[in-house]
C-alpha positions as CSV (number, residue, x, y, z in Angstrom):
1,M,100.4,93.1,113.4
2,K,102.2,96.3,112.9
3,K,101.6,97.3,109.3
4,A,98.5,96.1,107.1
5,V,96.6,97.0,104.6
6,V,92.3,97.4,104.5
7,A,90.6,95.7,102.0
8,W,88.6,98.4,100.8
9,S,85.3,98.6,99.1
10,G,84.3,102.3,99.7
11,G,81.6,101.6,102.2
12,K,81.2,102.2,105.9
13,D,82.6,98.9,107.1
14,S,85.6,98.9,105.7
15,C,86.0,102.9,106.7
16,L,85.2,102.0,109.8
17,V,87.7,99.1,110.2
18,Y,90.4,101.2,108.8
19,H,90.1,103.8,111.9
20,L,90.0,100.7,114.3
21,A,93.0,99.9,113.2
22,K,94.7,103.3,113.1
23,V,93.8,103.1,116.6
24,Q,95.1,99.7,117.7
25,G,98.6,101.3,116.5
26,I,98.5,99.2,112.9
27,E,100.4,101.7,110.2
28,V,97.5,101.0,107.4
29,V,100.4,101.2,104.4
30,A,97.3,101.1,101.4
31,L,93.7,100.1,100.5
32,L,93.0,96.9,98.4
33,T,90.0,97.3,95.8
34,M,88.2,94.9,94.2
35,L,86.8,96.1,90.9
36,D,84.3,95.7,88.6
37,G,86.2,96.5,85.5
38,K,83.4,96.7,83.4
39,H,81.7,99.3,85.8
40,N,84.7,100.5,86.7
41,C,83.4,100.7,90.6
42,S,84.1,98.6,93.7
43,R,83.4,94.9,93.0
44,S,80.9,95.0,96.3
45,N,79.4,98.0,96.6
46,G,79.1,99.8,93.3
47,V,81.6,102.7,94.3
48,D,83.0,104.4,91.3
49,R,86.6,104.4,90.7
50,E,87.0,108.0,90.9
51,I,85.5,109.0,94.5
52,L,87.9,105.3,95.6
53,E,90.7,106.9,94.0
54,L,89.4,110.2,96.1
55,Q,88.6,108.3,99.4
56,A,92.3,106.8,99.5
57,N,93.6,110.3,98.6
58,L,91.6,111.8,101.2
59,L,93.5,110.1,103.7
60,G,96.9,110.3,102.2
61,I,97.7,106.5,101.4
62,P,98.0,104.7,97.9
63,I,95.3,102.5,97.0
64,L,95.5,99.3,94.1
65,Y,92.4,98.0,92.1
66,L,92.5,94.4,91.0
67,D,90.0,93.7,88.3
68,T,88.2,90.7,89.3
69,S,85.2,88.2,88.3
70,W,83.4,86.3,91.3
71,E,84.7,83.2,89.6
72,N,88.7,84.7,89.9
73,Y,88.3,86.4,93.3
74,R,90.2,84.5,95.5
75,Q,92.8,84.1,93.5
76,T,93.2,87.7,92.0
77,L,93.0,88.9,95.9
78,L,95.8,86.5,96.9
79,S,97.8,87.6,93.7
80,G,97.5,91.3,95.2
81,L,98.3,90.8,98.7
82,K,101.2,89.3,97.8
83,I,102.3,92.3,95.5
84,L,101.6,94.5,98.9
85,I,103.7,92.1,101.0
86,E,106.3,92.4,98.5
87,K,106.3,96.1,98.4
88,Y,105.2,97.4,101.7
89,Q,106.2,94.4,103.8
90,I,103.0,94.3,105.4
91,D,101.8,91.5,107.7
92,G,98.4,91.6,107.8
93,C,95.2,92.6,105.7
94,I,91.9,94.5,107.7
95,F,88.7,93.1,106.3
96,G,85.4,94.7,107.5
97,D,83.2,91.2,108.3
98,M,80.9,91.4,111.2
99,D,79.5,87.9,112.0
100,N,79.8,85.7,108.6
101,L,81.2,82.3,109.4
102,A,82.1,81.2,106.2
103,H,84.0,85.0,105.2
104,K,85.7,84.5,108.5
105,K,87.0,81.3,107.1
106,F,87.7,82.6,103.5
107,N,89.7,85.8,105.1
108,D,91.9,83.8,107.5
109,E,92.4,81.2,105.1
110,L,93.6,83.2,102.2
111,C,95.8,85.2,104.0
112,H,97.4,82.2,105.6
113,E,98.1,81.2,102.4
114,A,99.3,84.2,101.5
115,G,101.8,84.7,105.2
116,I,99.9,86.7,107.2
117,K,96.7,87.1,109.5
118,A,93.8,88.4,109.2
119,L,92.5,91.1,111.6
120,M,88.7,92.1,111.8
121,P,88.1,94.5,114.1
122,I,84.2,94.7,114.1
123,W,84.1,91.0,114.5
124,G,81.6,89.8,116.8
125,K,80.4,93.1,117.8
126,S,76.7,93.7,118.2
127,R,74.9,96.2,115.6
128,F,74.4,98.8,118.1
129,E,77.9,99.1,118.9
130,V,79.3,99.2,115.2
131,Y,75.9,101.7,114.4
132,T,77.4,103.9,117.4
133,L,81.4,103.8,116.6
134,L,80.2,104.8,113.1
135,H,79.1,108.2,114.5
136,K,81.6,108.4,116.6
137,Y,84.4,108.2,114.2
138,Q,81.7,110.4,111.3
139,I,81.3,108.0,109.0
140,K,78.8,109.3,106.5
141,A,77.7,107.1,103.9
142,K,75.0,107.0,101.3
143,I,73.1,103.6,100.3
144,N,74.0,103.3,96.7
145,V,72.5,99.8,96.0
146,I,69.6,98.1,97.5
147,N,68.7,94.4,97.4
148,N,65.5,93.9,95.6
149,S,64.1,91.0,97.8
150,F,63.7,93.3,101.1
151,N,61.6,96.2,99.8
152,L,64.3,99.0,100.8
153,D,63.2,101.6,97.9
154,D,62.6,104.4,100.6
155,I,66.1,104.5,101.8
156,L,68.1,104.0,98.3
157,G,70.0,107.5,97.9
158,A,69.4,108.0,102.1
159,D,72.4,109.0,104.2
160,Y,73.0,106.1,106.7
161,H,74.0,107.7,109.6
162,N,70.5,109.6,109.8
163,L,68.3,106.8,109.7
164,N,66.1,106.3,112.5
165,L,67.9,102.7,114.2
166,Y,65.2,101.8,115.7
167,E,62.9,101.7,113.1
168,L,65.2,99.4,111.2
169,V,65.1,97.6,113.7
170,S,61.6,96.8,113.4
171,R,62.0,95.8,109.8
172,P,63.2,91.9,109.3
173,L,66.5,93.0,107.9
174,D,70.4,93.1,109.9
175,I,70.6,97.0,110.0
176,C,74.1,97.1,109.3
177,G,73.2,95.5,105.8
178,E,75.4,92.5,106.9
179,Q,73.4,89.8,104.6
180,G,73.3,92.3,101.6
181,E,70.3,93.7,102.1
182,F,71.9,97.1,101.1
183,H,75.6,98.5,100.4
184,T,76.8,102.3,101.1
185,L,79.2,105.0,99.9
186,V,81.4,106.8,102.2
187,Y,81.7,110.7,101.9
188,D,83.0,112.4,104.4
189,C,85.1,110.6,107.7
190,K,86.9,111.5,110.5
191,E,90.3,110.7,108.4
192,F,89.1,112.5,106.0
193,K,90.7,115.7,105.1
194,Q,87.7,117.4,103.3
195,S,84.0,116.0,102.5
196,I,83.6,114.3,99.2
197,P,81.1,115.9,97.0
198,I,78.5,113.8,95.7
199,C,75.7,113.9,93.1
200,E,73.4,111.3,91.6
201,S,73.7,110.7,88.1
202,D,71.9,107.3,87.1
203,V,70.1,104.5,88.9
204,Y,69.9,101.4,87.7
205,K,67.3,98.5,88.5
206,L,69.1,94.8,87.8
207,D,67.4,91.8,88.6
208,S,68.7,91.4,92.5
209,V,69.4,95.1,93.3
210,T,68.9,98.9,92.4
211,M,71.9,100.8,92.6
212,I,72.3,104.3,92.6
213,K,75.2,105.6,90.3
214,Y,77.4,108.5,92.0
215,N,80.0,111.1,90.6
216,L,82.1,113.9,92.1
217,R,79.8,117.0,91.7
């Protein structure tokens, strides 16, 4: 794989695989974000579009937004990949999945249909290895969304990179949030030209999740 896009949520895993792809010598030409147009944020992580735009600017690459529902997610993503293939001649898309077989199957089949390859740089890595890599690439992220089923109110709004890993391990959850326990918003990393100044604006408690809306300060 020589030229690729990153499936970008604005969170820690998509940021990490961006760094790992660069280390592998892959030219990352753009970010691809699935957008919740109603709330103007990334569909998976709830990162505000204004912050997503600044993340891309700080990496020095363009970002493509695709407004979609969960029902139309696959077809919208496929259409977006075809646009990027034509515009940038990419031969791959990079995803931040670790071990969810359903997600891997989705990524592989989607990219095969688009005529490119799916790359998952953290696939099969241990949770501790991923946590260590996040620190290696100086990825700093806020926990901005928690799943209400896991009693995580105490870490909502916390800096993920500063959490006590061994305390997290003692809880009945995936310490990387791979099963949807929580999501994150990256505000700094090794490749950013500067840190993103963010501040809390509102807290929303919904049926399944509680989320903090962050704005630029």
